[in-house]
N, C-alpha and C positions, 0 to 999 in steps of 0.2 A: 466630560468627566470634571475638568477644571471649573467649568461654569457651574456645575452642580455643587461642587465644593464651595465656591464663592457664595452661591445662593444659600447654602446651609449655614455658612458662617454669618452671613447677613441676618438670617432669620434668628439664629442663636443670639447674636448681639442685641437685636431688637427685642426679643423675648426677655432677655436678662434685664434690659433697661426697663421694660414694663413691670416686671416682677419687683425689681428694686424700688421703683417709684411707687408702686402699690403698697409695698411694705412700709415705705416712709410715710405715706398718707395714713395707712391704718394705724401705725404706731403713734404718730403724732396726734391723730384723732382720739385714740384710746387714752393717751396721756392727758389730753384736754378734758375729756369726759371724767376720767378718774379724779383729776385735781379739782374740777369745779363742782362735781356732784357728790363725790365720796370723800373728799379731803384726803386722798391718798394718791399714789402714783407708782409708776414702775421705775425703780431706782436706776437701772442701767439704760433706760430709754434715751436719755439725752446724749450720752457718749455714742450710743449706737446710731442715733439719728445723724450726728456729725459724721460718723463713718459712712453711713449710707449716702450722705450728700457728696462725699469724696468719690464714692463708687459711681453714683449717677453722673457726676460731672465728667469722670474719665470715660465712661461708656458713651456719653453724649459727645465728647471730644473725638472719640474713635469713629463714631458714626458721622460726625461733621467732616472728618478727614476722609472717610470713605466716599462721601459725596462731594468733596472739595468745596465745602461751604463754610469754612472758617472765616472769621472777620478779616477783611483785607484793608490795607491802606494803600491804595493803588493810584495815587495822584499822577504818577508817571504815565500810566496807560491812557490817561485823558489827553495827553499832549503828543504822544508818538503815533506814527501811522499804524493802522490796523494790522498790516503784515508783520510787524515786529512784536505783536502781542504774544505770539507763541514762544518767542525767545525770552521775553520778560517773565512769562508764566513759568517757564522751565527754570530760570534763575531763582525765582521766588520759591518754587518747589524744592530746588536744591538747598536753598537757605533753610527752609522749613525742615527738610530732612536732617540737616546738620544740627539744628537746634533741638529737634526731637531726639536725635541720637545722643546728644550731650545730656539732655534731661533724663533719658532712659538710663544712661550709664550712672549718673550721679544719684538718681533715685534708687537704683539698684544697690549702690554703695550704702545709701541711707537705710534701706531695708536690711541689708547685711549687718549693719551696726546695731539695728534694733534686735535682730536675731541674736547677736552676740550678747547684748544687754539682757535679754530675756524678759523685757517689760511686757505688761499685759494692759488691755483696755477693757471696755464693757464686758461683763459676764465672763471674765478671765480668758478672753480671746487674745492670743499672742499678737502684739502690736505689729510684728513683721508680717504676719499673715493678712492682717487687715490692711496694711499699707502696700501690700504686694501688687495692688492694682496700678500703682504709679509706674514702676519700670515696665510692667506688662503693657499698659496702655500707651506709654510713650514709644515702646518698641513697635507696637502695631502701627502707630501713626508714622513712625520712621519708615517702615516698609511701604506704607501706602504713599507717602510723599516721594519715596525713592522710585516707585513705579510710575507716579505721575511725572517725575523728572525725566525718566527714560522714555515713556510712551507719549507724554503730552496729555492734553485733555481736549474735550469738545469745546466748541466755540462758547463764548459767554452768553448767558441767557439775555 
């Protein structure tokens, strides 16, 4: 049951990433065609594209955390014995957990302040709704890194 849920979440994340990326490409292409051929454009497309970049970036980061494929600076692991790598990995994952939790908390506060302010962005979308991917994405990454801290991970490729 838990494995099916994990698979469903993975498929949903990947599908949302594909849809968002396709929407970005379609909107940017339409904007280019409209500007170059018809001397017009979609007025709200540029802010929406910036918003889609944020969402694609966060979904990409969540997927990278799921696969434990974020960029690493692991100079230490080159010089320590192989049997210590699982300990350094857990310390790194714990640090990533703490950083993601802190980012989730403060981005949640940011979204709350945007909600209080009542500001809007492209096509009258509330800014807080558009930016809500930040605390959500960092919370997901926090959970994933916490699980990696507790359970460890497979050997390095």
